[in-house]
C-alpha positions as CSV (number, residue, x, y, z in Angstrom):
1,M,-71.8,66.2,-128.2
2,H,-73.7,68.4,-125.9
3,S,-75.5,67.0,-122.9
4,T,-78.6,68.9,-122.1
5,T,-79.9,68.5,-118.6
6,S,-83.0,70.3,-117.6
7,P,-82.9,71.9,-114.2
8,S,-85.5,70.8,-111.7
9,V,-88.4,73.1,-112.2
10,A,-91.3,73.5,-109.8
11,I,-94.5,72.7,-111.4
12,D,-97.4,75.2,-110.8
13,D,-100.1,72.5,-111.3
14,H,-102.2,72.2,-108.1
15,S,-104.3,69.2,-109.2
16,L,-102.3,67.0,-106.8
17,G,-103.3,69.2,-103.9
18,H,-107.0,69.1,-105.0
19,L,-106.8,65.3,-105.3
20,L,-105.3,64.9,-101.9
21,Y,-107.9,67.2,-100.3
22,A,-110.7,65.2,-101.9
23,M,-109.1,62.0,-100.5
24,M,-108.9,63.6,-97.1
25,A,-112.6,64.6,-97.3
26,A,-113.6,61.0,-98.0
27,F,-112.4,59.9,-94.5
28,P,-115.8,58.5,-93.5
29,L,-115.0,55.6,-95.9
30,L,-113.1,53.7,-93.2
31,L,-110.1,56.0,-93.4
32,L,-108.8,54.3,-96.5
33,P,-108.8,57.4,-98.8
34,P,-106.8,59.5,-96.4
35,L,-104.4,56.6,-95.8
36,L,-103.9,56.3,-99.6
37,G,-103.6,60.1,-99.8
38,L,-101.0,60.1,-97.1
39,L,-99.0,57.4,-99.0
40,I,-99.1,59.6,-102.1
41,N,-98.3,62.6,-100.0
42,V,-95.1,61.3,-98.4
43,T,-93.7,60.1,-101.8
44,Q,-93.8,63.5,-103.3
45,K,-90.5,65.4,-103.8
46,R,-90.3,69.0,-102.7
47,D,-88.3,70.1,-105.6
48,H,-90.9,69.0,-108.1
49,M,-93.6,71.4,-106.9
50,S,-94.2,75.0,-106.3
51,P,-93.8,76.5,-102.8
52,L,-97.6,77.0,-102.7
53,L,-98.3,73.3,-103.4
54,Y,-95.6,72.2,-101.0
55,S,-97.2,74.2,-98.2
56,H,-100.5,72.4,-98.8
57,I,-98.8,69.0,-99.1
58,R,-97.1,69.6,-95.7
59,W,-100.5,70.8,-94.3
60,Q,-102.3,67.7,-95.5
61,R,-99.5,65.4,-94.3
62,W,-99.7,66.8,-90.7
63,S,-103.5,66.9,-90.7
64,T,-103.8,63.3,-91.7
65,V,-101.0,62.1,-89.3
66,T,-102.6,64.0,-86.4
67,M,-106.1,62.6,-87.2
68,L,-104.8,59.1,-87.4
69,S,-103.1,59.6,-84.0
70,I,-106.3,60.9,-82.5
71,V,-108.2,57.8,-83.8
72,I,-105.5,55.5,-82.4
73,L,-105.6,57.3,-79.1
74,A,-109.4,57.0,-79.0
75,T,-109.2,53.2,-79.5
76,M,-106.8,52.9,-76.6
77,V,-108.9,54.9,-74.2
78,T,-110.9,52.7,-71.9
79,Q,-113.6,55.2,-71.1
80,V,-116.1,55.1,-74.0
81,W,-117.4,58.7,-73.5
82,I,-113.8,60.0,-73.6
83,A,-113.1,58.0,-76.8
84,I,-116.3,59.4,-78.4
85,C,-115.4,62.9,-77.4
86,L,-111.9,62.5,-78.9
87,V,-113.2,61.2,-82.1
88,I,-115.9,63.9,-82.4
89,L,-113.4,66.7,-81.7
90,G,-110.9,65.1,-84.0
91,V,-113.4,64.9,-86.9
92,L,-114.4,68.5,-86.4
93,W,-110.8,69.6,-86.3
94,F,-110.0,67.5,-89.4
95,C,-113.0,68.9,-91.3
96,H,-111.8,72.4,-90.4
97,R,-108.3,71.6,-91.7
98,I,-109.7,70.2,-95.0
99,I,-112.0,73.2,-95.6
100,K,-109.5,75.8,-94.7
101,G,-106.7,74.3,-96.7
102,W,-108.8,73.5,-99.8
103,L,-110.2,77.1,-99.9
104,Q,-106.8,78.6,-99.5
105,L,-105.5,76.4,-102.4
106,L,-108.4,77.5,-104.5
107,D,-107.5,81.1,-103.7
108,G,-103.9,80.4,-104.5
109,Q,-102.7,81.1,-100.9
110,M,-100.2,79.2,-98.8
111,V,-101.3,77.6,-95.5
């Protein structure tokens, strides 16, 4: 009897990356879509995806974790104007990361 095992092959389907960018872009909905996207993100295995997709998964993971850290920091700041500035800067930065990453994924480029 021959036992055939298929080697781990990186899949070149980028639909997961597009889904996770869409979930990140839906952050105004009480941060629930990005949190769900982060949960999906951290459960992905590197060896099941192409290097291009992995670079975007890593980019999304760090973007979401950093944004959540900024939001948590803003809630801990006692000065309201500083908290508002932190949130505004964080949202602008997060939007930049979403747009840049998504456009590069559409162009087939790594981030």
